CHARMM internal coordinates of N, CA and C (Angstrom, degrees):
IC EDIT
DIST 1 N 1 CA 1.4435
DIST 1 CA 1 C 1.5259
ANGL 1 N 1 CA 1 C 109.49
DIST 1 C 2 N 1.2873
ANGL 1 CA 1 C 2 N 117.92
DIHE 1 N 1 CA 1 C 2 N 135.82
DIST 2 N 2 CA 1.4633
ANGL 1 C 2 N 2 CA 123.64
DIHE 1 CA 1 C 2 N 2 CA -176.63
DIST 2 CA 2 C 1.5277
ANGL 2 N 2 CA 2 C 110.31
DIHE 1 C 2 N 2 CA 2 C -90.24
DIST 2 C 3 N 1.3273
ANGL 2 CA 2 C 3 N 116.33
DIHE 2 N 2 CA 2 C 3 N 135.98
DIST 3 N 3 CA 1.4591
ANGL 2 C 3 N 3 CA 121.39
DIHE 2 CA 2 C 3 N 3 CA 176.50
DIST 3 CA 3 C 1.5263
ANGL 3 N 3 CA 3 C 109.38
DIHE 2 C 3 N 3 CA 3 C -73.88
DIST 3 C 4 N 1.3179
ANGL 3 CA 3 C 4 N 116.10
DIHE 3 N 3 CA 3 C 4 N 146.05
DIST 4 N 4 CA 1.4584
ANGL 3 C 4 N 4 CA 119.82
DIHE 3 CA 3 C 4 N 4 CA -178.33
DIST 4 CA 4 C 1.5295
ANGL 4 N 4 CA 4 C 112.39
DIHE 3 C 4 N 4 CA 4 C -89.23
DIST 4 C 5 N 1.3301
ANGL 4 CA 4 C 5 N 118.62
DIHE 4 N 4 CA 4 C 5 N -25.64
DIST 5 N 5 CA 1.4580
ANGL 4 C 5 N 5 CA 121.56
DIHE 4 CA 4 C 5 N 5 CA -178.84
DIST 5 CA 5 C 1.5211
ANGL 5 N 5 CA 5 C 111.95
DIHE 4 C 5 N 5 CA 5 C -77.86
DIST 5 C 6 N 1.3178
ANGL 5 CA 5 C 6 N 115.42
DIHE 5 N 5 CA 5 C 6 N 151.79
DIST 6 N 6 CA 1.4656
ANGL 5 C 6 N 6 CA 121.36
DIHE 5 CA 5 C 6 N 6 CA 178.62
DIST 6 CA 6 C 1.5257
ANGL 6 N 6 CA 6 C 109.49
DIHE 5 C 6 N 6 CA 6 C -77.90
DIST 6 C 7 N 1.3140
ANGL 6 CA 6 C 7 N 116.63
DIHE 6 N 6 CA 6 C 7 N 145.26
DIST 7 N 7 CA 1.4617
ANGL 6 C 7 N 7 CA 122.71
DIHE 6 CA 6 C 7 N 7 CA 175.66
DIST 7 CA 7 C 1.5164
ANGL 7 N 7 CA 7 C 108.24
DIHE 6 C 7 N 7 CA 7 C -120.96
DIST 7 C 8 N 1.3155
ANGL 7 CA 7 C 8 N 116.57
DIHE 7 N 7 CA 7 C 8 N 147.34
DIST 8 N 8 CA 1.4586
ANGL 7 C 8 N 8 CA 121.57
DIHE 7 CA 7 C 8 N 8 CA 179.75
DIST 8 CA 8 C 1.5255
ANGL 8 N 8 CA 8 C 109.01
DIHE 7 C 8 N 8 CA 8 C -112.67
DIST 8 C 9 N 1.3422
ANGL 8 CA 8 C 9 N 115.85
DIHE 8 N 8 CA 8 C 9 N 136.58
DIST 9 N 9 CA 1.4601
ANGL 8 C 9 N 9 CA 121.32
DIHE 8 CA 8 C 9 N 9 CA -178.79
DIST 9 CA 9 C 1.5249
ANGL 9 N 9 CA 9 C 110.48
DIHE 8 C 9 N 9 CA 9 C -128.51
DIST 9 C 10 N 1.3251
ANGL 9 CA 9 C 10 N 115.48
DIHE 9 N 9 CA 9 C 10 N 141.91
DIST 10 N 10 CA 1.4684
ANGL 9 C 10 N 10 CA 120.46
DIHE 9 CA 9 C 10 N 10 CA 171.00
DIST 10 CA 10 C 1.5207
ANGL 10 N 10 CA 10 C 107.46
DIHE 9 C 10 N 10 CA 10 C -81.78
DIST 10 C 11 N 1.3348
ANGL 10 CA 10 C 11 N 116.11
DIHE 10 N 10 CA 10 C 11 N 139.09
DIST 11 N 11 CA 1.4554
ANGL 10 C 11 N 11 CA 121.82
DIHE 10 CA 10 C 11 N 11 CA -178.82
DIST 11 CA 11 C 1.5220
ANGL 11 N 11 CA 11 C 108.29
DIHE 10 C 11 N 11 CA 11 C -127.47
DIST 11 C 12 N 1.3179
ANGL 11 CA 11 C 12 N 116.41
DIHE 11 N 11 CA 11 C 12 N 129.87
DIST 12 N 12 CA 1.4587
ANGL 11 C 12 N 12 CA 121.68
DIHE 11 CA 11 C 12 N 12 CA 175.51
DIST 12 CA 12 C 1.5230
ANGL 12 N 12 CA 12 C 107.48
DIHE 11 C 12 N 12 CA 12 C -93.81
DIST 12 C 13 N 1.3343
ANGL 12 CA 12 C 13 N 116.58
DIHE 12 N 12 CA 12 C 13 N 127.49
DIST 13 N 13 CA 1.4616
ANGL 12 C 13 N 13 CA 121.59
DIHE 12 CA 12 C 13 N 13 CA -178.75
DIST 13 CA 13 C 1.5277
ANGL 13 N 13 CA 13 C 108.31
DIHE 12 C 13 N 13 CA 13 C -118.11
DIST 13 C 14 N 1.3213
ANGL 13 CA 13 C 14 N 115.48
DIHE 13 N 13 CA 13 C 14 N 128.90
DIST 14 N 14 CA 1.4641
ANGL 13 C 14 N 14 CA 122.59
DIHE 13 CA 13 C 14 N 14 CA 177.75
DIST 14 CA 14 C 1.5223
ANGL 14 N 14 CA 14 C 108.57
DIHE 13 C 14 N 14 CA 14 C -129.97
DIST 14 C 15 N 1.3291
ANGL 14 CA 14 C 15 N 116.88
DIHE 14 N 14 CA 14 C 15 N 164.95
DIST 15 N 15 CA 1.4664
ANGL 14 C 15 N 15 CA 121.23
DIHE 14 CA 14 C 15 N 15 CA 175.24
DIST 15 CA 15 C 1.5150
ANGL 15 N 15 CA 15 C 108.17
DIHE 14 C 15 N 15 CA 15 C -125.49
DIST 15 C 16 N 1.3382
ANGL 15 CA 15 C 16 N 116.68
DIHE 15 N 15 CA 15 C 16 N 133.33
DIST 16 N 16 CA 1.4687
ANGL 15 C 16 N 16 CA 120.32
DIHE 15 CA 15 C 16 N 16 CA -178.80
DIST 16 CA 16 C 1.5262
ANGL 16 N 16 CA 16 C 110.97
DIHE 15 C 16 N 16 CA 16 C -89.74
DIST 16 C 17 N 1.3185
ANGL 16 CA 16 C 17 N 115.75
DIHE 16 N 16 CA 16 C 17 N 179.94
DIST 17 N 17 CA 1.4633
ANGL 16 C 17 N 17 CA 122.42
DIHE 16 CA 16 C 17 N 17 CA -176.98
DIST 17 CA 17 C 1.5286
ANGL 17 N 17 CA 17 C 113.25
DIHE 16 C 17 N 17 CA 17 C -63.31
DIST 17 C 18 N 1.3156
ANGL 17 CA 17 C 18 N 117.25
DIHE 17 N 17 CA 17 C 18 N -24.19
DIST 18 N 18 CA 1.4623
ANGL 17 C 18 N 18 CA 121.52
DIHE 17 CA 17 C 18 N 18 CA -178.65
DIST 18 CA 18 C 1.5333
ANGL 18 N 18 CA 18 C 112.30
DIHE 17 C 18 N 18 CA 18 C -92.82
DIST 18 C 19 N 1.3284
ANGL 18 CA 18 C 19 N 117.16
DIHE 18 N 18 CA 18 C 19 N 1.33
DIST 19 N 19 CA 1.4621
ANGL 18 C 19 N 19 CA 120.81
DIHE 18 CA 18 C 19 N 19 CA 177.36
DIST 19 CA 19 C 1.5137
ANGL 19 N 19 CA 19 C 115.42
DIHE 18 C 19 N 19 CA 19 C 93.28
DIST 19 C 20 N 1.3298
ANGL 19 CA 19 C 20 N 118.19
DIHE 19 N 19 CA 19 C 20 N 1.60
DIST 20 N 20 CA 1.4615
ANGL 19 C 20 N 20 CA 120.49
DIHE 19 CA 19 C 20 N 20 CA 177.94
DIST 20 CA 20 C 1.5254
ANGL 20 N 20 CA 20 C 109.54
DIHE 19 C 20 N 20 CA 20 C -77.85
DIST 20 C 21 N 1.3309
ANGL 20 CA 20 C 21 N 115.84
DIHE 20 N 20 CA 20 C 21 N 141.70
DIST 21 N 21 CA 1.4529
ANGL 20 C 21 N 21 CA 121.84
DIHE 20 CA 20 C 21 N 21 CA 172.91
DIST 21 CA 21 C 1.5223
ANGL 21 N 21 CA 21 C 108.07
DIHE 20 C 21 N 21 CA 21 C -91.59
DIST 21 C 22 N 1.3245
ANGL 21 CA 21 C 22 N 116.06
DIHE 21 N 21 CA 21 C 22 N 136.76
DIST 22 N 22 CA 1.4605
ANGL 21 C 22 N 22 CA 121.90
DIHE 21 CA 21 C 22 N 22 CA -178.62
DIST 22 CA 22 C 1.5189
ANGL 22 N 22 CA 22 C 108.21
DIHE 21 C 22 N 22 CA 22 C -121.95
DIST 22 C 23 N 1.3179
ANGL 22 CA 22 C 23 N 116.94
DIHE 22 N 22 CA 22 C 23 N 128.83
DIST 23 N 23 CA 1.4603
ANGL 22 C 23 N 23 CA 122.29
DIHE 22 CA 22 C 23 N 23 CA 179.74
DIST 23 CA 23 C 1.5225
ANGL 23 N 23 CA 23 C 109.47
DIHE 22 C 23 N 23 CA 23 C -114.76
DIST 23 C 24 N 1.3372
ANGL 23 CA 23 C 24 N 115.28
DIHE 23 N 23 CA 23 C 24 N 134.38
DIST 24 N 24 CA 1.4611
ANGL 23 C 24 N 24 CA 122.31
DIHE 23 CA 23 C 24 N 24 CA 175.78
DIST 24 CA 24 C 1.5165
ANGL 24 N 24 CA 24 C 108.69
DIHE 23 C 24 N 24 CA 24 C -127.53
DIST 24 C 25 N 1.3298
ANGL 24 CA 24 C 25 N 115.68
DIHE 24 N 24 CA 24 C 25 N 141.72
DIST 25 N 25 CA 1.4627
ANGL 24 C 25 N 25 CA 121.44
DIHE 24 CA 24 C 25 N 25 CA 179.54
DIST 25 CA 25 C 1.5275
ANGL 25 N 25 CA 25 C 107.17
DIHE 24 C 25 N 25 CA 25 C -112.46
DIST 25 C 26 N 1.3473
ANGL 25 CA 25 C 26 N 117.79
DIHE 25 N 25 CA 25 C 26 N 100.13
DIST 26 N 26 CA 1.4658
ANGL 25 C 26 N 26 CA 120.88
DIHE 25 CA 25 C 26 N 26 CA -174.92
DIST 26 CA 26 C 1.5321
ANGL 26 N 26 CA 26 C 114.26
DIHE 25 C 26 N 26 CA 26 C -57.14
DIST 26 C 27 N 1.3151
ANGL 26 CA 26 C 27 N 118.26
DIHE 26 N 26 CA 26 C 27 N -32.07
DIST 27 N 27 CA 1.4670
ANGL 26 C 27 N 27 CA 120.94
DIHE 26 CA 26 C 27 N 27 CA -177.18
DIST 27 CA 27 C 1.5255
ANGL 27 N 27 CA 27 C 113.06
DIHE 26 C 27 N 27 CA 27 C -74.04
DIST 27 C 28 N 1.3377
ANGL 27 CA 27 C 28 N 117.08
DIHE 27 N 27 CA 27 C 28 N -13.88
DIST 28 N 28 CA 1.4657
ANGL 27 C 28 N 28 CA 121.09
DIHE 27 CA 27 C 28 N 28 CA -178.75
DIST 28 CA 28 C 1.5267
ANGL 28 N 28 CA 28 C 108.76
DIHE 27 C 28 N 28 CA 28 C -123.29
DIST 28 C 29 N 1.3039
ANGL 28 CA 28 C 29 N 116.62
DIHE 28 N 28 CA 28 C 29 N 102.48
DIST 29 N 29 CA 1.4633
ANGL 28 C 29 N 29 CA 121.58
DIHE 28 CA 28 C 29 N 29 CA -178.17
DIST 29 CA 29 C 1.5208
ANGL 29 N 29 CA 29 C 111.96
DIHE 28 C 29 N 29 CA 29 C -52.86
DIST 29 C 30 N 1.3160
ANGL 29 CA 29 C 30 N 116.78
DIHE 29 N 29 CA 29 C 30 N 128.10
DIST 30 N 30 CA 1.4557
ANGL 29 C 30 N 30 CA 121.89
DIHE 29 CA 29 C 30 N 30 CA 177.63
DIST 30 CA 30 C 1.5155
ANGL 30 N 30 CA 30 C 114.72
DIHE 29 C 30 N 30 CA 30 C 78.48
DIST 30 C 31 N 1.3162
ANGL 30 CA 30 C 31 N 117.67
DIHE 30 N 30 CA 30 C 31 N 8.24
DIST 31 N 31 CA 1.4691
ANGL 30 C 31 N 31 CA 120.67
DIHE 30 CA 30 C 31 N 31 CA -178.22
DIST 31 CA 31 C 1.5224
ANGL 31 N 31 CA 31 C 109.26
DIHE 30 C 31 N 31 CA 31 C -93.92
DIST 31 C 32 N 1.3253
ANGL 31 CA 31 C 32 N 115.45
DIHE 31 N 31 CA 31 C 32 N 106.07
DIST 32 N 32 CA 1.4571
ANGL 31 C 32 N 32 CA 121.24
DIHE 31 CA 31 C 32 N 32 CA 179.81
DIST 32 CA 32 C 1.5267
ANGL 32 N 32 CA 32 C 109.57
DIHE 31 C 32 N 32 CA 32 C -157.03
DIST 32 C 33 N 1.3301
ANGL 32 CA 32 C 33 N 115.46
DIHE 32 N 32 CA 32 C 33 N 161.66
DIST 33 N 33 CA 1.4575
ANGL 32 C 33 N 33 CA 121.23
DIHE 32 CA 32 C 33 N 33 CA 179.01
DIST 33 CA 33 C 1.5200
ANGL 33 N 33 CA 33 C 108.29
DIHE 32 C 33 N 33 CA 33 C -159.32
DIST 33 C 34 N 1.3282
ANGL 33 CA 33 C 34 N 116.19
DIHE 33 N 33 CA 33 C 34 N 176.21
DIST 34 N 34 CA 1.4654
ANGL 33 C 34 N 34 CA 120.38
DIHE 33 CA 33 C 34 N 34 CA 178.62
DIST 34 CA 34 C 1.5187
ANGL 34 N 34 CA 34 C 110.13
DIHE 33 C 34 N 34 CA 34 C -146.24
DIST 34 C 35 N 1.3502
ANGL 34 CA 34 C 35 N 115.21
DIHE 34 N 34 CA 34 C 35 N 159.86
DIST 35 N 35 CA 1.4653
ANGL 34 C 35 N 35 CA 121.34
DIHE 34 CA 34 C 35 N 35 CA 178.38
DIST 35 CA 35 C 1.5206
ANGL 35 N 35 CA 35 C 108.90
DIHE 34 C 35 N 35 CA 35 C -161.53
DIST 35 C 36 N 1.3228
ANGL 35 CA 35 C 36 N 115.89
DIHE 35 N 35 CA 35 C 36 N 163.33
DIST 36 N 36 CA 1.4697
ANGL 35 C 36 N 36 CA 122.05
DIHE 35 CA 35 C 36 N 36 CA 178.55
DIST 36 CA 36 C 1.5189
ANGL 36 N 36 CA 36 C 112.32
DIHE 35 C 36 N 36 CA 36 C -77.24
DIST 36 C 37 N 1.3569
ANGL 36 CA 36 C 37 N 117.73
DIHE 36 N 36 CA 36 C 37 N -29.76
DIST 37 N 37 CA 1.4650
ANGL 36 C 37 N 37 CA 120.52
DIHE 36 CA 36 C 37 N 37 CA -178.55
DIST 37 CA 37 C 1.5298
ANGL 37 N 37 CA 37 C 109.68
DIHE 36 C 37 N 37 CA 37 C -124.07
DIST 37 C 38 N 1.3367
ANGL 37 CA 37 C 38 N 115.59
DIHE 37 N 37 CA 37 C 38 N 157.09
DIST 38 N 38 CA 1.4579
ANGL 37 C 38 N 38 CA 119.92
DIHE 37 CA 37 C 38 N 38 CA 178.24
DIST 38 CA 38 C 1.5254
ANGL 38 N 38 CA 38 C 111.68
DIHE 37 C 38 N 38 CA 38 C -66.25
DIST 38 C 39 N 1.3282
ANGL 38 CA 38 C 39 N 116.86
DIHE 38 N 38 CA 38 C 39 N -35.97
DIST 39 N 39 CA 1.4659
ANGL 38 C 39 N 39 CA 120.08
DIHE 38 CA 38 C 39 N 39 CA 178.48
DIST 39 CA 39 C 1.5278
ANGL 39 N 39 CA 39 C 111.16
DIHE 38 C 39 N 39 CA 39 C -60.74
DIST 39 C 40 N 1.3199
ANGL 39 CA 39 C 40 N 116.02
DIHE 39 N 39 CA 39 C 40 N -46.10
DIST 40 N 40 CA 1.4636
ANGL 39 C 40 N 40 CA 120.96
DIHE 39 CA 39 C 40 N 40 CA 179.32
DIST 40 CA 40 C 1.5280
ANGL 40 N 40 CA 40 C 110.45
DIHE 39 C 40 N 40 CA 40 C -67.89
DIST 40 C 41 N 1.3360
ANGL 40 CA 40 C 41 N 116.29
DIHE 40 N 40 CA 40 C 41 N -35.08
DIST 41 N 41 CA 1.4664
ANGL 40 C 41 N 41 CA 120.41
DIHE 40 CA 40 C 41 N 41 CA 179.37
DIST 41 CA 41 C 1.5233
ANGL 41 N 41 CA 41 C 111.05
DIHE 40 C 41 N 41 CA 41 C -61.89
DIST 41 C 42 N 1.3185
ANGL 41 CA 41 C 42 N 117.46
DIHE 41 N 41 CA 41 C 42 N -42.09
DIST 42 N 42 CA 1.4681
ANGL 41 C 42 N 42 CA 121.18
DIHE 41 CA 41 C 42 N 42 CA 179.43
DIST 42 CA 42 C 1.5317
ANGL 42 N 42 CA 42 C 110.55
DIHE 41 C 42 N 42 CA 42 C -60.38
DIST 42 C 43 N 1.3143
ANGL 42 CA 42 C 43 N 116.23
DIHE 42 N 42 CA 42 C 43 N -43.81
DIST 43 N 43 CA 1.4695
ANGL 42 C 43 N 43 CA 120.58
DIHE 42 CA 42 C 43 N 43 CA 178.37
DIST 43 CA 43 C 1.5287
ANGL 43 N 43 CA 43 C 109.78
DIHE 42 C 43 N 43 CA 43 C -61.69
DIST 43 C 44 N 1.3271
ANGL 43 CA 43 C 44 N 115.84
DIHE 43 N 43 CA 43 C 44 N -47.28
DIST 44 N 44 CA 1.4688
ANGL 43 C 44 N 44 CA 120.24
DIHE 43 CA 43 C 44 N 44 CA -176.85
DIST 44 CA 44 C 1.5211
ANGL 44 N 44 CA 44 C 112.90
DIHE 43 C 44 N 44 CA 44 C -67.71
DIST 44 C 45 N 1.3403
ANGL 44 CA 44 C 45 N 117.50
DIHE 44 N 44 CA 44 C 45 N -37.37
DIST 45 N 45 CA 1.4685
ANGL 44 C 45 N 45 CA 118.25
DIHE 44 CA 44 C 45 N 45 CA -178.65
DIST 45 CA 45 C 1.5263
ANGL 45 N 45 CA 45 C 110.20
DIHE 44 C 45 N 45 CA 45 C -71.08
DIST 45 C 46 N 1.3253
ANGL 45 CA 45 C 46 N 118.06
DIHE 45 N 45 CA 45 C 46 N -33.40
DIST 46 N 46 CA 1.4674
ANGL 45 C 46 N 46 CA 119.40
DIHE 45 CA 45 C 46 N 46 CA 174.08
DIST 46 CA 46 C 1.5294
ANGL 46 N 46 CA 46 C 110.67
DIHE 45 C 46 N 46 CA 46 C -61.57
DIST 46 C 47 N 1.3426
ANGL 46 CA 46 C 47 N 115.69
DIHE 46 N 46 CA 46 C 47 N -44.12
DIST 47 N 47 CA 1.4647
ANGL 46 C 47 N 47 CA 120.04
DIHE 46 CA 46 C 47 N 47 CA 177.99
DIST 47 CA 47 C 1.5256
ANGL 47 N 47 CA 47 C 110.72
DIHE 46 C 47 N 47 CA 47 C -62.45
DIST 47 C 48 N 1.3352
ANGL 47 CA 47 C 48 N 116.86
DIHE 47 N 47 CA 47 C 48 N -42.35
DIST 48 N 48 CA 1.4651
ANGL 47 C 48 N 48 CA 121.06
DIHE 47 CA 47 C 48 N 48 CA -179.80
DIST 48 CA 48 C 1.5282
ANGL 48 N 48 CA 48 C 110.93
DIHE 47 C 48 N 48 CA 48 C -62.82
DIST 48 C 49 N 1.3274
ANGL 48 CA 48 C 49 N 117.07
DIHE 48 N 48 CA 48 C 49 N -42.92
DIST 49 N 49 CA 1.4673
ANGL 48 C 49 N 49 CA 120.84
DIHE 48 CA 48 C 49 N 49 CA 178.64
DIST 49 CA 49 C 1.5289
ANGL 49 N 49 CA 49 C 110.07
DIHE 48 C 49 N 49 CA 49 C -62.13
DIST 49 C 50 N 1.3137
ANGL 49 CA 49 C 50 N 117.03
DIHE 49 N 49 CA 49 C 50 N -45.89
DIST 50 N 50 CA 1.4659
ANGL 49 C 50 N 50 CA 120.25
DIHE 49 CA 49 C 50 N 50 CA 179.20
DIST 50 CA 50 C 1.5265
ANGL 50 N 50 CA 50 C 111.09
DIHE 49 C 50 N 50 CA 50 C -59.29
DIST 50 C 51 N 1.3318
ANGL 50 CA 50 C 51 N 116.48
DIHE 50 N 50 CA 50 C 51 N -43.13
DIST 51 N 51 CA 1.4719
ANGL 50 C 51 N 51 CA 120.03
DIHE 50 CA 50 C 51 N 51 CA 179.36
DIST 51 CA 51 C 1.5149
ANGL 51 N 51 CA 51 C 111.60
DIHE 50 C 51 N 51 CA 51 C -66.19
DIST 51 C 52 N 1.3208
ANGL 51 CA 51 C 52 N 117.36
DIHE 51 N 51 CA 51 C 52 N -42.37
DIST 52 N 52 CA 1.4685
ANGL 51 C 52 N 52 CA 120.44
DIHE 51 CA 51 C 52 N 52 CA 179.15
DIST 52 CA 52 C 1.5223
ANGL 52 N 52 CA 52 C 110.76
DIHE 51 C 52 N 52 CA 52 C -62.36
DIST 52 C 53 N 1.3113
ANGL 52 CA 52 C 53 N 117.53
DIHE 52 N 52 CA 52 C 53 N -41.77
DIST 53 N 53 CA 1.4610
ANGL 52 C 53 N 53 CA 120.56
DIHE 52 CA 52 C 53 N 53 CA 178.47
DIST 53 CA 53 C 1.5251
ANGL 53 N 53 CA 53 C 111.29
DIHE 52 C 53 N 53 CA 53 C -67.23
DIST 53 C 54 N 1.3242
ANGL 53 CA 53 C 54 N 116.53
DIHE 53 N 53 CA 53 C 54 N -35.50
DIST 54 N 54 CA 1.4588
ANGL 53 C 54 N 54 CA 121.22
DIHE 53 CA 53 C 54 N 54 CA 179.31
DIST 54 CA 54 C 1.5326
ANGL 54 N 54 CA 54 C 111.23
DIHE 53 C 54 N 54 CA 54 C -67.57
DIST 54 C 55 N 1.3286
ANGL 54 CA 54 C 55 N 116.36
DIHE 54 N 54 CA 54 C 55 N -43.13
DIST 55 N 55 CA 1.4664
ANGL 54 C 55 N 55 CA 121.62
DIHE 54 CA 54 C 55 N 55 CA -177.55
DIST 55 CA 55 C 1.5210
ANGL 55 N 55 CA 55 C 110.93
DIHE 54 C 55 N 55 CA 55 C -73.40
DIST 55 C 56 N 1.3271
ANGL 55 CA 55 C 56 N 116.79
DIHE 55 N 55 CA 55 C 56 N -45.03
DIST 56 N 56 CA 1.4564
ANGL 55 C 56 N 56 CA 121.69
DIHE 55 CA 55 C 56 N 56 CA -179.20
DIST 56 CA 56 C 1.5225
ANGL 56 N 56 CA 56 C 107.90
DIHE 55 C 56 N 56 CA 56 C -107.17
DIST 56 C 57 N 1.3049
ANGL 56 CA 56 C 57 N 116.65
DIHE 56 N 56 CA 56 C 57 N 86.71
DIST 57 N 57 CA 1.4585
ANGL 56 C 57 N 57 CA 122.21
DIHE 56 CA 56 C 57 N 57 CA -174.43
DIST 57 CA 57 C 1.5079
ANGL 57 N 57 CA 57 C 115.51
DIHE 56 C 57 N 57 CA 57 C -61.83
DIST 57 C 58 N 1.3438
ANGL 57 CA 57 C 58 N 117.92
DIHE 57 N 57 CA 57 C 58 N -4.48
DIST 58 N 58 CA 1.4604
ANGL 57 C 58 N 58 CA 119.40
DIHE 57 CA 57 C 58 N 58 CA -177.17
DIST 58 CA 58 C 1.5173
ANGL 58 N 58 CA 58 C 113.04
DIHE 57 C 58 N 58 CA 58 C -75.75
DIST 58 C 59 N 1.3225
ANGL 58 CA 58 C 59 N 118.43
DIHE 58 N 58 CA 58 C 59 N -16.77
DIST 59 N 59 CA 1.4611
ANGL 58 C 59 N 59 CA 121.09
DIHE 58 CA 58 C 59 N 59 CA 178.80
DIST 59 CA 59 C 1.5151
ANGL 59 N 59 CA 59 C 112.46
DIHE 58 C 59 N 59 CA 59 C 90.34
DIST 59 C 60 N 1.3220
ANGL 59 CA 59 C 60 N 116.11
DIHE 59 N 59 CA 59 C 60 N -173.41
DIST 60 N 60 CA 1.4650
ANGL 59 C 60 N 60 CA 120.83
DIHE 59 CA 59 C 60 N 60 CA -175.78
DIST 60 CA 60 C 1.5223
ANGL 60 N 60 CA 60 C 112.65
DIHE 59 C 60 N 60 CA 60 C -71.78
DIST 60 C 61 N 1.3365
ANGL 60 CA 60 C 61 N 115.08
DIHE 60 N 60 CA 60 C 61 N 157.00
DIST 61 N 61 CA 1.4564
ANGL 60 C 61 N 61 CA 121.08
DIHE 60 CA 60 C 61 N 61 CA 174.87
DIST 61 CA 61 C 1.5243
ANGL 61 N 61 CA 61 C 108.45
DIHE 60 C 61 N 61 CA 61 C -64.20
DIST 61 C 62 N 1.3229
ANGL 61 CA 61 C 62 N 116.23
DIHE 61 N 61 CA 61 C 62 N 151.22
DIST 62 N 62 CA 1.4642
ANGL 61 C 62 N 62 CA 119.37
DIHE 61 CA 61 C 62 N 62 CA -176.61
DIST 62 CA 62 C 1.5299
ANGL 62 N 62 CA 62 C 110.75
DIHE 61 C 62 N 62 CA 62 C -93.56
DIST 62 C 63 N 1.3169
ANGL 62 CA 62 C 63 N 115.82
DIHE 62 N 62 CA 62 C 63 N 75.40
DIST 63 N 63 CA 1.4520
ANGL 62 C 63 N 63 CA 121.25
DIHE 62 CA 62 C 63 N 63 CA 171.36
DIST 63 CA 63 C 1.5101
ANGL 63 N 63 CA 63 C 108.83
DIHE 62 C 63 N 63 CA 63 C -144.88
DIST 63 C 64 N 1.3148
ANGL 63 CA 63 C 64 N 115.54
DIHE 63 N 63 CA 63 C 64 N 159.79
DIST 64 N 64 CA 1.4586
ANGL 63 C 64 N 64 CA 120.88
DIHE 63 CA 63 C 64 N 64 CA -178.24
DIST 64 CA 64 C 1.5197
ANGL 64 N 64 CA 64 C 109.74
DIHE 63 C 64 N 64 CA 64 C -105.67
DIST 64 C 65 N 1.3264
ANGL 64 CA 64 C 65 N 116.96
DIHE 64 N 64 CA 64 C 65 N 126.78
DIST 65 N 65 CA 1.4564
ANGL 64 C 65 N 65 CA 121.68
DIHE 64 CA 64 C 65 N 65 CA 176.41
DIST 65 CA 65 C 1.5236
ANGL 65 N 65 CA 65 C 108.19
DIHE 64 C 65 N 65 CA 65 C -69.93
DIST 65 C 66 N 1.3419
ANGL 65 CA 65 C 66 N 116.51
DIHE 65 N 65 CA 65 C 66 N 127.23
DIST 66 N 66 CA 1.4526
ANGL 65 C 66 N 66 CA 121.10
DIHE 65 CA 65 C 66 N 66 CA -176.58
DIST 66 CA 66 C 1.5203
ANGL 66 N 66 CA 66 C 111.80
DIHE 65 C 66 N 66 CA 66 C -100.98
DIST 66 C 67 N 1.3218
ANGL 66 CA 66 C 67 N 117.42
DIHE 66 N 66 CA 66 C 67 N -44.12
DIST 67 N 67 CA 1.4630
ANGL 66 C 67 N 67 CA 119.02
DIHE 66 CA 66 C 67 N 67 CA -179.65
DIST 67 CA 67 C 1.5051
ANGL 67 N 67 CA 67 C 112.19
DIHE 66 C 67 N 67 CA 67 C 162.41
DIST 67 C 68 N 1.3230
ANGL 67 CA 67 C 68 N 114.63
DIHE 67 N 67 CA 67 C 68 N -175.26
DIST 68 N 68 CA 1.4485
ANGL 67 C 68 N 68 CA 121.96
DIHE 67 CA 67 C 68 N 68 CA 179.95
DIST 68 CA 68 C 1.5266
ANGL 68 N 68 CA 68 C 107.93
DIHE 67 C 68 N 68 CA 68 C -123.34
DIST 68 C 69 N 1.2904
ANGL 68 CA 68 C 69 N 116.33
DIHE 68 N 68 CA 68 C 69 N 136.27
DIST 69 N 69 CA 1.4626
ANGL 68 C 69 N 69 CA 121.62
DIHE 68 CA 68 C 69 N 69 CA 179.68
DIST 69 CA 69 C 1.5068
ANGL 69 N 69 CA 69 C 109.13
DIHE 68 C 69 N 69 CA 69 C -122.15
DIST 69 C 70 N 1.3298
ANGL 69 CA 69 C 70 N 117.90
DIHE 69 N 69 CA 69 C 70 N 130.32
DIST 70 N 70 CA 1.4709
ANGL 69 C 70 N 70 CA 122.26
DIHE 69 CA 69 C 70 N 70 CA 175.21
DIST 70 CA 70 C 1.5113
ANGL 70 N 70 CA 70 C 108.52
DIHE 69 C 70 N 70 CA 70 C -90.14
DIST 70 C 71 N 1.3162
ANGL 70 CA 70 C 71 N 115.97
DIHE 70 N 70 CA 70 C 71 N 132.05
DIST 71 N 71 CA 1.4662
ANGL 70 C 71 N 71 CA 122.37
DIHE 70 CA 70 C 71 N 71 CA -179.50
DIST 71 CA 71 C 1.5247
ANGL 71 N 71 CA 71 C 107.54
DIHE 70 C 71 N 71 CA 71 C -124.69
DIST 71 C 72 N 1.3140
ANGL 71 CA 71 C 72 N 117.35
DIHE 71 N 71 CA 71 C 72 N 128.81
DIST 72 N 72 CA 1.4571
ANGL 71 C 72 N 72 CA 122.06
DIHE 71 CA 71 C 72 N 72 CA 176.99
DIST 72 CA 72 C 1.5186
ANGL 72 N 72 CA 72 C 108.73
DIHE 71 C 72 N 72 CA 72 C -102.84
DIST 72 C 73 N 1.3447
ANGL 72 CA 72 C 73 N 116.17
DIHE 72 N 72 CA 72 C 73 N 129.47
DIST 73 N 73 CA 1.4744
ANGL 72 C 73 N 73 CA 120.75
DIHE 72 CA 72 C 73 N 73 CA 177.75
DIST 73 CA 73 C 1.5029
ANGL 73 N 73 CA 73 C 110.68
DIHE 72 C 73 N 73 CA 73 C -127.60
END
COOR INIT
IC SEED 1 N 1 CA 1 C
IC BUILD
């Protein structure tokens, strides 16, 4: 059964060496996608989130995304 209320997810976006954008949703294990443009990535990540929620009816993990930190070693 699909929930009627909207849910908000944090999405991590990276770009690989070939120029593809990669999106990962930390709150949904295994939820990720890629695209050549950011516009297409947004469409695809929404679809990926919907599919992940549909397959795993339990919903997102219960943690709060805080941020990303770059570390140089």
